[in-house]
Backbone as a chain_set.jsonl record, in Angstrom:
{"seq": "MSGSDVQSTFIEAAASDDNGISTAATLSGAGNLTINGALADGGSVTFDQPRNIIITSAGDDSGDTFTVTGTDETGTAQTEVITGADTGVATGSKYFATVSQIAASGASAGNVEAGSGTAIAAPIFRGSLRLRNFYFVNTGSAGTISLNEGSATGSNRMKFNTIAGANTNAYPDIGGEGLRFSGGGYVVYTQTHLSSLTAFYN", "coords": {"N": [[123.175, 118.655, 97.015], [122.584, 115.382, 97.127], [120.998, 113.093, 94.643], [118.033, 110.932, 94.582], [118.304, 107.303, 94.77], [116.177, 105.557, 94.539], [113.841, 103.525, 92.619], [111.099, 102.633, 90.731], [108.365, 100.453, 89.978], [105.645, 99.692, 88.032], [102.916, 97.779, 88.243], [100.519, 96.078, 86.722], [97.812, 94.084, 85.216], [96.26, 92.766, 82.54], [92.715, 91.481, 81.983], [91.974, 88.008, 81.93], [92.109, 85.875, 78.926], [90.429, 83.903, 76.941], [90.882, 82.85, 74.301], [93.233, 84.085, 73.638], [95.708, 83.49, 72.853], [95.407, 81.173, 70.962], [92.91, 80.647, 68.636], [89.744, 79.164, 68.452], [89.755, 75.772, 67.057], [89.596, 72.591, 65.532], [91.727, 69.765, 65.807], [92.882, 67.47, 63.603], [94.831, 65.514, 64.27], [97.949, 64.882, 66.019], [99.802, 67.736, 66.682], [100.595, 71.033, 66.384], [98.891, 73.616, 68.087], [97.561, 76.569, 66.26], [99.105, 79.619, 66.825], [97.595, 82.327, 66.954], [95.782, 83.936, 68.069], [94.383, 86.915, 69.848], [96.443, 88.002, 71.327], [98.694, 87.313, 70.04], [101.749, 87.694, 68.114], [103.383, 87.604, 65.107], [103.41, 84.565, 65.312], [104.068, 84.026, 68.0], [103.484, 84.725, 71.674], [103.863, 87.418, 73.803], [103.21, 88.255, 76.898], [101.67, 90.721, 78.838], [102.253, 90.503, 81.664], [103.886, 87.963, 83.264], [102.102, 84.962, 83.376], [99.469, 82.37, 83.852], [98.507, 79.444, 81.774], [95.618, 78.697, 80.038], [93.789, 76.015, 78.706], [90.882, 75.445, 76.633], [88.352, 73.297, 75.787], [86.048, 71.848, 73.518], [84.926, 69.332, 73.409], [85.584, 66.142, 74.829], [88.798, 66.072, 75.795], [90.224, 64.793, 77.656], [92.028, 62.682, 77.333], [94.143, 63.79, 76.048], [97.237, 65.611, 75.751], [98.509, 68.892, 76.08], [101.328, 70.445, 75.477], [102.984, 73.205, 76.659], [105.342, 75.711, 75.412], [107.739, 78.083, 76.166], [108.963, 80.99, 77.672], [109.881, 81.644, 81.383], [108.905, 83.58, 84.402], [111.217, 84.483, 85.088], [112.429, 84.753, 82.96], [113.783, 82.47, 82.02], [113.851, 79.45, 79.806], [111.161, 77.339, 79.68], [108.818, 74.403, 79.779], [105.335, 73.111, 80.063], [103.133, 70.438, 80.622], [99.936, 70.14, 79.966], [97.113, 68.547, 80.854], [94.264, 67.701, 78.814], [90.923, 68.939, 79.096], [87.682, 67.553, 79.802], [85.304, 68.823, 77.958], [85.575, 71.524, 78.976], [87.402, 73.774, 80.896], [91.102, 73.508, 80.982], [93.54, 74.188, 83.435], [96.787, 75.598, 83.645], [99.505, 75.554, 85.842], [102.061, 76.936, 85.95], [103.921, 79.866, 85.381], [104.12, 81.758, 82.477], [106.006, 84.032, 80.696], [106.247, 84.286, 77.858], [105.032, 82.561, 75.182], [105.654, 80.25, 72.75], [104.906, 77.944, 71.377], [102.495, 75.464, 71.33], [101.797, 72.229, 71.749], [99.769, 69.387, 70.83], [99.107, 66.299, 71.849], [97.215, 64.491, 70.345], [94.497, 64.03, 68.359], [91.772, 66.249, 68.636], [88.56, 66.358, 70.379], [86.802, 68.172, 69.625], [86.31, 71.374, 69.001], [89.171, 73.237, 69.984], [90.812, 75.641, 72.162], [93.359, 78.224, 73.117], [94.519, 80.312, 75.796], [95.059, 83.089, 77.943], [95.483, 82.813, 81.5], [94.361, 83.805, 85.108], [96.28, 83.911, 86.984], [99.091, 85.511, 88.093], [102.671, 86.337, 88.119], [104.239, 88.703, 88.519], [107.349, 90.656, 87.888], [109.101, 92.673, 90.009], [111.643, 93.624, 89.831], [114.372, 91.858, 88.1], [116.905, 91.7, 89.245], [118.982, 91.764, 92.09], [117.336, 93.478, 94.98], [116.316, 96.055, 96.92], [113.234, 96.33, 98.68], [111.427, 99.341, 99.338], [108.845, 100.488, 99.719], [105.375, 100.311, 98.863], [102.557, 100.763, 96.795], [99.33, 100.026, 96.43], [96.228, 99.529, 94.51], [92.71, 98.395, 94.898], [90.543, 95.981, 93.872], [87.061, 94.762, 93.154], [87.23, 92.253, 94.497], [88.381, 90.561, 97.216], [91.827, 89.291, 98.111], [94.821, 87.473, 98.504], [98.178, 88.744, 98.326], [101.405, 87.81, 97.339], [104.842, 88.327, 98.101], [107.585, 87.36, 96.7], [110.923, 85.837, 96.776], [113.555, 85.673, 94.182], [112.088, 84.007, 92.349], [108.861, 83.062, 91.184], [107.962, 81.06, 92.903], [109.911, 81.283, 94.805], [111.229, 81.906, 97.963], [108.887, 83.195, 100.339], [108.672, 86.614, 101.198], [107.055, 88.571, 102.047], [103.543, 88.865, 102.832], [100.136, 90.203, 102.021], [96.802, 91.206, 102.529], [94.569, 92.174, 100.06], [91.404, 94.422, 100.019], [87.874, 93.996, 99.474], [87.043, 96.352, 97.699], [86.38, 98.231, 95.075], [88.698, 100.453, 93.656], [89.577, 101.506, 95.843], [92.438, 102.337, 97.709], [95.866, 101.58, 99.327], [98.587, 102.269, 100.989], [101.175, 100.935, 102.264], [103.565, 101.118, 104.919], [106.79, 100.021, 104.773], [109.07, 100.096, 106.431], [112.072, 100.723, 108.498], [115.123, 99.643, 106.883], [114.03, 98.559, 104.648], [112.976, 95.646, 102.608], [114.86, 92.943, 101.492], [115.49, 91.436, 98.542], [117.142, 88.929, 97.122], [118.516, 87.942, 93.95], [116.078, 89.033, 92.483], [112.609, 89.99, 92.67], [109.2, 89.165, 93.031], [105.748, 89.595, 92.334], [103.195, 87.855, 93.284], [99.915, 86.909, 92.266], [96.43, 86.842, 92.095], [94.64, 88.085, 89.151], [92.329, 89.19, 89.307], [92.06, 90.117, 92.012], [93.727, 92.322, 92.306], [94.036, 95.621, 91.378], [96.255, 97.37, 90.685], [99.7, 97.956, 91.139], [102.192, 99.67, 92.493], [105.752, 99.375, 93.091], [108.565, 100.503, 95.125], [111.924, 100.715, 95.123], [115.411, 100.015, 95.526]], "CA": [[122.16, 117.608, 97.442], [122.366, 114.312, 96.166], [119.656, 112.694, 94.278], [117.605, 109.624, 95.224], [118.469, 106.06, 93.987], [115.281, 104.766, 94.466], [113.276, 103.372, 91.44], [109.897, 102.221, 90.792], [107.98, 99.483, 88.83], [104.312, 99.782, 87.862], [102.374, 96.375, 87.818], [99.059, 95.955, 86.064], [97.862, 92.803, 84.329], [94.974, 92.501, 81.647], [91.925, 90.272, 82.388], [92.135, 86.681, 81.13], [91.48, 85.919, 77.599], [90.213, 82.458, 76.633], [91.645, 82.417, 73.159], [94.118, 84.959, 73.189], [96.661, 82.589, 72.231], [95.051, 80.199, 69.962], [91.388, 80.624, 68.3], [89.116, 77.528, 68.241], [89.896, 74.944, 65.772], [89.548, 70.96, 65.536], [92.759, 69.137, 65.478], [92.629, 66.127, 63.177], [95.833, 64.636, 64.74], [98.764, 65.165, 66.912], [100.363, 68.837, 66.05], [100.744, 72.457, 67.211], [97.842, 74.823, 67.861], [97.962, 77.929, 65.538], [99.291, 80.707, 67.546], [96.843, 83.329, 66.069], [94.811, 84.864, 69.078], [94.5, 88.498, 69.825], [97.65, 88.426, 71.882], [99.861, 86.9, 69.239], [102.337, 88.565, 67.217], [104.406, 86.855, 64.648], [103.289, 83.226, 65.826], [104.378, 83.733, 69.522], [102.887, 85.589, 72.55], [104.439, 87.929, 75.097], [102.351, 88.712, 77.873], [101.842, 91.939, 79.733], [102.891, 90.138, 82.846], [103.908, 86.421, 83.34], [100.754, 84.463, 83.759], [99.367, 80.812, 83.689], [97.83, 79.264, 80.487], [94.399, 77.761, 80.015], [93.232, 75.161, 77.376], [89.716, 75.276, 76.595], [88.11, 72.167, 74.803], [84.471, 71.783, 73.527], [84.684, 67.852, 73.651], [86.327, 65.519, 75.736], [90.237, 65.991, 75.374], [91.002, 64.353, 78.686], [93.116, 61.765, 77.065], [95.214, 64.367, 75.215], [98.102, 66.468, 76.645], [99.143, 69.972, 75.566], [102.784, 71.003, 75.912], [103.263, 74.716, 76.162], [106.855, 76.126, 75.26], [108.166, 79.584, 76.205], [109.97, 81.453, 78.916], [109.01, 81.736, 82.717], [108.818, 84.827, 84.854], [112.649, 84.96, 85.066], [113.118, 84.92, 81.507], [114.17, 81.218, 81.603], [113.158, 78.748, 78.939], [110.544, 76.224, 80.248], [107.522, 73.905, 79.202], [104.631, 72.654, 81.106], [102.222, 69.75, 80.08], [98.627, 70.362, 80.63], [96.037, 67.463, 80.377], [93.169, 68.31, 78.385], [89.631, 68.769, 79.866], [86.347, 66.899, 79.241], [84.178, 69.745, 78.02], [85.559, 72.46, 79.984], [88.901, 74.418, 80.903], [92.336, 72.886, 81.589], [94.442, 75.139, 83.783], [98.205, 75.373, 83.78], [100.099, 76.081, 86.944], [103.31, 77.559, 85.689], [103.824, 81.192, 84.869], [104.67, 81.99, 81.324], [106.242, 85.511, 80.159], [106.081, 84.335, 76.445], [104.602, 81.22, 74.539], [106.144, 80.119, 71.298], [104.19, 76.639, 70.909], [101.683, 74.711, 71.942], [101.843, 71.03, 70.988], [98.635, 68.553, 71.222], [99.518, 64.932, 71.69], [96.484, 63.751, 69.403], [93.388, 64.727, 67.774], [90.775, 66.78, 69.619], [87.218, 65.799, 70.222], [86.079, 69.003, 69.081], [87.221, 72.656, 68.917], [90.207, 73.786, 71.416], [91.564, 77.019, 71.852], [94.184, 78.449, 74.427], [94.699, 81.644, 76.297], [95.796, 83.468, 79.321], [94.782, 82.895, 82.985], [94.346, 85.134, 85.888], [97.441, 83.74, 87.97], [100.008, 86.268, 87.861], [103.702, 86.475, 88.899], [104.819, 90.123, 88.024], [108.522, 90.957, 88.177], [109.342, 93.833, 90.347], [112.958, 93.537, 89.384], [114.797, 90.619, 88.331], [118.142, 91.541, 89.908], [118.891, 92.08, 93.705], [116.815, 94.596, 95.265], [115.703, 96.212, 98.425], [111.96, 96.999, 98.548], [111.441, 100.117, 100.296], [107.719, 100.554, 99.936], [104.535, 100.0, 97.695], [101.197, 101.416, 96.845], [98.341, 99.235, 95.637], [94.713, 99.714, 94.402], [91.974, 97.249, 95.067], [89.449, 95.632, 93.152], [85.903, 94.472, 93.951], [87.271, 91.133, 95.226], [89.528, 90.475, 98.161], [92.707, 88.202, 97.971], [96.098, 87.55, 99.199], [99.193, 88.864, 97.462], [102.677, 87.369, 97.96], [106.11, 89.147, 97.335], [108.516, 86.147, 96.557], [112.3, 86.232, 96.414], [114.099, 84.883, 93.245], [111.112, 83.491, 91.371], [107.332, 82.941, 91.634], [108.027, 80.07, 93.806], [110.791, 81.178, 95.853], [110.793, 82.156, 99.442], [108.185, 84.271, 100.651], [109.25, 87.797, 101.949], [105.784, 89.417, 102.551], [102.171, 88.674, 102.421], [99.23, 91.147, 102.67], [95.498, 91.063, 102.052], [93.334, 93.362, 99.531], [89.996, 94.21, 100.447], [86.78, 94.318, 98.319], [86.772, 97.859, 97.467], [87.185, 98.912, 94.08], [89.354, 101.792, 93.318], [90.286, 101.989, 97.109], [94.092, 102.066, 97.854], [96.738, 101.579, 100.348], [100.189, 102.702, 100.988], [101.753, 100.315, 103.618], [104.959, 101.528, 105.385], [107.707, 98.831, 105.21], [109.904, 100.751, 107.546], [113.406, 100.285, 108.474], [115.86, 99.822, 105.413], [113.218, 97.798, 103.549], [113.025, 94.32, 102.553], [116.037, 92.761, 100.825], [115.284, 90.342, 97.684], [118.223, 88.335, 96.375], [118.051, 87.265, 92.77], [114.866, 89.386, 92.042], [111.431, 90.121, 93.702], [108.191, 88.81, 92.256], [104.604, 89.797, 93.031], [102.492, 86.695, 92.788], [98.612, 87.3, 92.76], [95.192, 86.751, 91.017], [94.45, 89.273, 88.563], [90.847, 89.808, 89.825], [92.209, 90.636, 93.336], [94.47, 93.398, 92.354], [93.889, 96.576, 90.134], [97.608, 97.886, 90.238], [100.821, 97.911, 92.42], [103.586, 100.371, 92.355], [106.965, 99.267, 94.036], [109.368, 101.494, 95.264], [113.168, 99.948, 95.384], [116.869, 100.388, 95.18]], "C": [[122.289, 116.443, 96.667], [121.139, 113.609, 95.79], [119.246, 111.22, 94.825], [117.889, 108.373, 94.29], [117.232, 105.235, 93.83], [114.356, 104.66, 93.073], [111.936, 102.76, 91.718], [109.391, 101.207, 89.588], [106.402, 99.452, 89.016], [103.818, 98.517, 87.45], [100.859, 96.555, 87.778], [99.049, 94.852, 85.229], [96.468, 93.014, 83.861], [94.097, 91.424, 82.025], [92.543, 89.055, 81.446], [91.602, 86.647, 79.754], [91.608, 84.451, 77.189], [90.947, 82.014, 75.291], [92.392, 83.346, 72.725], [95.426, 84.403, 72.73], [96.605, 81.809, 70.948], [93.493, 80.328, 69.788], [90.848, 79.229, 68.141], [89.307, 76.965, 66.952], [89.78, 73.373, 66.365], [90.962, 70.69, 65.076], [92.59, 67.668, 64.926], [93.769, 64.924, 63.635], [96.836, 65.346, 65.591], [99.581, 66.564, 66.08], [100.21, 69.988, 67.069], [99.484, 73.043, 66.952], [98.599, 75.965, 67.143], [98.042, 78.991, 66.435], [98.675, 82.076, 66.733], [95.938, 84.134, 66.792], [95.344, 86.272, 69.061], [95.968, 89.037, 70.59], [98.966, 87.894, 71.175], [100.446, 87.831, 68.431], [103.629, 87.69, 66.588], [104.55, 85.087, 64.867], [103.816, 83.011, 67.003], [103.507, 84.842, 70.205], [103.735, 85.989, 73.53], [103.31, 88.669, 75.727], [102.696, 90.098, 78.629], [102.5, 91.762, 80.998], [102.754, 88.466, 82.889], [102.495, 85.922, 83.958], [100.83, 83.034, 83.431], [98.652, 80.684, 82.37], [96.623, 78.263, 80.618], [93.998, 77.374, 78.626], [91.836, 75.02, 77.542], [89.188, 74.098, 75.634], [86.305, 72.066, 74.836], [84.085, 70.496, 73.663], [85.51, 67.343, 74.896], [87.814, 65.067, 75.198], [90.944, 65.478, 76.642], [92.289, 63.33, 78.552], [94.13, 62.149, 76.178], [96.189, 65.344, 76.289], [98.393, 67.491, 75.745], [100.366, 70.468, 76.191], [103.016, 72.249, 75.617], [104.899, 74.939, 76.6], [106.968, 77.609, 75.345], [109.22, 79.793, 77.32], [109.119, 81.67, 80.232], [109.199, 83.087, 83.136], [110.317, 85.445, 85.071], [113.25, 85.213, 83.942], [113.887, 83.51, 80.98], [113.444, 80.248, 80.597], [112.407, 77.722, 79.709], [109.469, 75.459, 79.47], [106.758, 73.344, 80.368], [103.631, 71.757, 79.988], [100.989, 69.811, 80.606], [97.779, 69.202, 80.011], [94.974, 67.984, 80.161], [91.968, 68.192, 79.33], [88.651, 68.079, 79.164], [85.309, 68.08, 79.181], [84.341, 70.978, 79.021], [87.131, 73.188, 79.824], [89.903, 73.722, 81.661], [93.235, 74.118, 82.231], [95.659, 74.785, 84.169], [98.396, 75.996, 85.185], [101.34, 76.949, 87.096], [103.134, 78.905, 85.094], [104.712, 81.505, 83.779], [104.715, 83.637, 80.925], [105.957, 85.444, 78.662], [105.539, 82.673, 76.183], [104.951, 81.339, 73.162], [105.477, 78.869, 70.693], [103.468, 75.934, 71.913], [101.243, 73.354, 71.411], [100.818, 70.017, 71.68], [99.414, 67.295, 70.96], [98.51, 64.037, 70.639], [95.454, 64.75, 69.094], [92.519, 65.25, 68.758], [89.517, 66.421, 69.363], [86.353, 66.796, 69.629], [86.897, 70.368, 68.829], [88.089, 72.922, 70.112], [90.728, 74.841, 70.998], [92.352, 77.378, 73.144], [94.16, 79.992, 74.78], [95.249, 81.978, 77.452], [94.977, 83.372, 80.444], [94.829, 84.038, 83.822], [95.543, 84.884, 86.996], [98.71, 84.442, 87.541], [101.397, 86.357, 88.569], [104.431, 87.659, 88.146], [106.25, 90.284, 88.727], [108.75, 92.412, 88.785], [110.657, 94.335, 89.681], [113.603, 92.295, 89.334], [116.427, 90.312, 88.674], [117.775, 91.661, 91.555], [118.414, 93.473, 93.898], [116.515, 94.94, 96.815], [114.389, 96.911, 98.321], [111.957, 97.826, 99.665], [109.821, 100.46, 100.717], [106.689, 100.359, 98.702], [103.241, 100.609, 98.066], [100.45, 100.536, 95.809], [96.799, 99.735, 95.457], [93.943, 98.416, 94.277], [91.128, 97.152, 94.104], [88.095, 95.266, 93.876], [86.013, 93.181, 94.604], [88.458, 91.012, 95.998], [90.33, 89.272, 97.955], [94.011, 88.587, 98.596], [97.389, 87.772, 98.155], [100.628, 88.502, 98.144], [103.903, 88.097, 97.293], [107.048, 88.224, 97.471], [109.754, 86.589, 96.273], [112.778, 85.258, 95.384], [113.333, 84.408, 92.142], [109.8, 83.563, 92.014], [107.082, 82.101, 92.854], [109.01, 80.065, 94.945], [110.303, 81.565, 97.163], [109.957, 83.468, 99.521], [108.646, 85.585, 101.625], [108.224, 88.549, 102.718], [104.501, 88.879, 102.156], [101.332, 89.739, 102.931], [97.856, 90.93, 101.74], [94.949, 92.343, 101.458], [92.174, 93.124, 100.336], [89.018, 94.399, 99.237], [86.383, 95.532, 98.236], [87.454, 98.423, 96.317], [87.79, 100.173, 93.992], [89.877, 102.178, 94.824], [91.783, 101.619, 96.951], [94.774, 102.11, 99.302], [98.108, 101.693, 100.098], [100.798, 102.179, 102.301], [103.188, 100.889, 103.777], [105.862, 100.409, 105.672], [108.468, 99.02, 106.356], [111.245, 100.251, 107.599], [114.343, 100.563, 107.115], [115.146, 98.836, 104.499], [113.443, 96.484, 103.652], [114.026, 93.843, 101.451], [115.646, 91.141, 99.94], [116.626, 89.986, 96.808], [117.861, 87.896, 95.062], [116.685, 87.798, 92.195], [113.623, 89.23, 93.031], [110.126, 90.122, 92.672], [106.822, 89.028, 93.149], [103.581, 88.746, 92.477], [100.909, 86.893, 93.383], [97.42, 86.913, 91.679], [94.614, 87.841, 90.596], [93.133, 89.936, 89.0], [90.822, 90.388, 91.288], [93.275, 91.925, 93.333], [94.408, 94.346, 91.212], [95.334, 96.874, 89.664], [98.488, 97.991, 91.421], [101.76, 98.774, 91.846], [104.436, 100.068, 93.628], [107.843, 100.009, 93.913], [110.676, 100.752, 95.691], [114.318, 100.497, 95.108], [117.545, 99.19, 95.248]], "O": [[122.084, 116.548, 95.458], [120.239, 113.531, 96.627], [120.042, 110.482, 95.407], [117.687, 108.488, 93.081], [117.23, 104.283, 93.05], [114.159, 105.706, 92.455], [111.66, 102.394, 92.86], [109.916, 101.172, 88.475], [105.942, 99.193, 90.128], [104.202, 98.076, 86.367], [100.158, 97.076, 88.645], [100.034, 94.56, 84.551], [95.583, 93.387, 84.632], [94.641, 90.388, 82.409], [93.346, 89.153, 80.519], [90.665, 87.387, 79.456], [92.691, 83.87, 77.107], [91.536, 80.935, 75.222], [92.38, 83.6, 71.521], [96.18, 85.188, 72.155], [97.478, 81.771, 70.081], [92.8, 80.119, 70.784], [91.526, 78.289, 67.727], [89.068, 77.558, 65.9], [89.883, 73.108, 67.563], [91.406, 71.273, 64.087], [92.211, 66.762, 65.669], [93.631, 63.72, 63.414], [96.535, 66.499, 65.899], [99.934, 66.397, 64.913], [99.82, 69.915, 68.234], [98.977, 73.039, 65.83], [99.78, 76.283, 67.283], [96.961, 79.356, 66.898], [99.379, 82.728, 65.962], [95.312, 85.011, 66.196], [96.35, 86.712, 68.503], [96.465, 90.156, 70.468], [100.091, 88.025, 71.657], [99.773, 88.772, 68.011], [104.572, 87.226, 67.229], [105.581, 84.456, 64.631], [104.111, 81.843, 67.257], [102.914, 85.708, 69.562], [104.371, 85.146, 74.162], [102.62, 89.526, 75.175], [103.834, 90.45, 78.938], [103.223, 92.642, 81.464], [101.732, 87.842, 82.606], [101.927, 86.476, 84.899], [101.801, 82.477, 82.918], [98.204, 81.701, 81.841], [96.693, 77.194, 81.224], [93.888, 78.117, 77.651], [91.466, 74.474, 78.581], [89.786, 74.056, 74.559], [85.541, 72.169, 75.796], [82.924, 70.318, 74.033], [85.986, 68.067, 75.77], [88.059, 64.11, 74.464], [92.153, 65.677, 76.754], [93.229, 63.188, 79.334], [94.88, 61.364, 75.599], [95.839, 65.693, 77.417], [98.561, 67.147, 74.575], [100.382, 70.87, 77.355], [103.256, 72.562, 74.451], [105.506, 74.563, 77.603], [106.292, 78.315, 74.597], [110.066, 79.002, 77.737], [107.901, 81.843, 80.206], [109.658, 83.856, 82.291], [110.547, 86.648, 85.2], [114.346, 85.761, 83.816], [114.443, 83.394, 79.888], [112.219, 80.353, 80.658], [113.121, 77.137, 80.524], [109.207, 75.963, 78.378], [107.288, 73.112, 81.455], [103.371, 72.146, 78.849], [100.894, 69.524, 81.799], [97.781, 68.97, 78.802], [94.481, 68.725, 81.011], [92.013, 67.407, 80.277], [88.74, 67.99, 77.939], [84.566, 68.327, 80.131], [83.426, 71.369, 79.745], [87.837, 73.123, 78.818], [89.695, 73.353, 82.817], [93.609, 74.999, 81.456], [95.821, 73.827, 84.924], [97.602, 76.816, 85.646], [101.625, 77.564, 88.124], [102.2, 79.072, 84.31], [105.927, 81.55, 83.97], [103.716, 84.355, 80.856], [105.456, 86.44, 78.141], [105.705, 81.77, 77.004], [104.646, 82.305, 72.462], [105.506, 78.775, 69.466], [103.773, 75.831, 73.102], [100.305, 73.35, 70.614], [100.913, 69.781, 72.884], [100.231, 67.196, 70.045], [98.944, 62.993, 70.151], [95.451, 65.939, 69.415], [92.515, 64.648, 69.831], [89.219, 66.145, 68.201], [85.271, 66.459, 69.149], [88.075, 70.335, 68.474], [87.598, 72.788, 71.233], [91.077, 75.101, 69.846], [92.006, 76.847, 74.2], [93.753, 80.801, 73.946], [95.955, 81.147, 78.023], [93.825, 83.806, 80.41], [95.25, 85.124, 83.422], [95.678, 85.738, 87.872], [99.368, 83.939, 86.631], [101.278, 86.466, 89.789], [105.173, 87.422, 87.193], [106.372, 90.091, 89.937], [108.572, 93.351, 88.01], [110.679, 95.39, 89.047], [113.531, 91.563, 90.321], [117.054, 89.266, 88.51], [116.668, 91.651, 92.093], [118.835, 94.448, 93.275], [116.51, 94.108, 97.722], [114.391, 98.063, 97.888], [112.321, 97.437, 100.775], [109.542, 100.677, 101.897], [107.174, 100.252, 97.575], [102.855, 100.907, 99.196], [100.811, 100.342, 94.648], [96.273, 100.346, 96.388], [94.407, 97.458, 93.658], [90.879, 98.145, 93.421], [88.002, 95.445, 95.09], [85.05, 92.83, 95.286], [89.535, 91.337, 95.497], [89.745, 88.233, 97.648], [94.283, 89.682, 99.088], [97.548, 86.975, 97.231], [100.928, 88.848, 99.287], [103.92, 88.401, 96.1], [107.489, 88.218, 98.62], [109.886, 87.61, 95.599], [112.507, 84.07, 95.561], [113.844, 84.381, 91.023], [109.608, 84.016, 93.142], [106.199, 82.338, 93.679], [109.058, 79.209, 95.828], [109.106, 81.557, 97.447], [110.222, 84.528, 98.953], [108.947, 85.374, 102.799], [108.436, 89.071, 103.813], [104.437, 88.406, 101.021], [101.566, 90.242, 104.03], [97.838, 90.583, 100.559], [94.845, 93.389, 102.099], [91.897, 92.165, 101.057], [89.376, 94.9, 98.171], [85.294, 95.825, 98.731], [88.577, 98.926, 96.295], [87.065, 101.079, 94.404], [90.593, 103.173, 94.934], [92.218, 100.753, 96.193], [94.228, 102.633, 100.273], [98.684, 101.253, 99.104], [100.909, 102.899, 103.293], [103.892, 101.094, 102.787], [105.751, 99.833, 106.754], [108.522, 98.154, 107.229], [111.592, 99.385, 106.795], [114.243, 101.586, 106.438], [115.795, 98.333, 103.581], [114.039, 96.041, 104.634], [113.947, 94.48, 100.401], [115.548, 90.04, 100.483], [117.05, 90.731, 95.925], [116.737, 87.396, 95.012], [116.11, 87.037, 91.417], [113.634, 88.481, 94.008], [110.022, 90.891, 91.715], [106.739, 88.744, 94.343], [103.19, 88.807, 91.311], [100.643, 87.007, 94.579], [97.674, 86.724, 90.49], [94.08, 88.612, 91.393], [92.987, 91.159, 89.008], [89.856, 90.998, 91.746], [93.577, 92.446, 94.406], [94.712, 93.924, 90.096], [95.664, 96.695, 88.491], [98.042, 98.101, 92.563], [102.118, 98.585, 90.684], [104.128, 100.324, 94.792], [108.162, 100.374, 92.782], [110.534, 100.093, 96.721], [114.314, 101.515, 94.416], [118.754, 99.15, 95.019]]}, "num_chains": 1, "name": "protein.A"}
């Protein structure tokens, strides 16, 4: 009797962390934020799952930009320029697996800090795969989950809704020979809308 070639990936993401990359400090001029938050290790950050970046300003930094350097959900080098907020949070839209630098264009009006957001783009597998089934656990907030091909912004192969029922679960049946993802499969969702997901593929 031959063994199964089906593999699994468990996806779970930690809550957002406002200063997990860089703790609050005032910048006297253009320069890099110090990567010294709870998520930092040796001057850089590797996230549990690829996610967006948030910059929180205590003053009016709307005239400044913050250039984030790192790698994306596919492992490719990328940068993103985030315009600062006026006494609030500036939210990035790209997904970062790692962050190696955040460069400010000028002095900050007060303390500024950088951290992880709630937008997640978790890889099932970065190579070609056929998704057979998946199992997920809900949170107390409902949301939409997208399964995309090739990258976080690639072709959508499936969407489904979670329900507002903490610790309830579902095990949908994809059926047939499963769904084919060329160049990788990525689960794109908001961290507060999904507790965990296990994907089965070959």
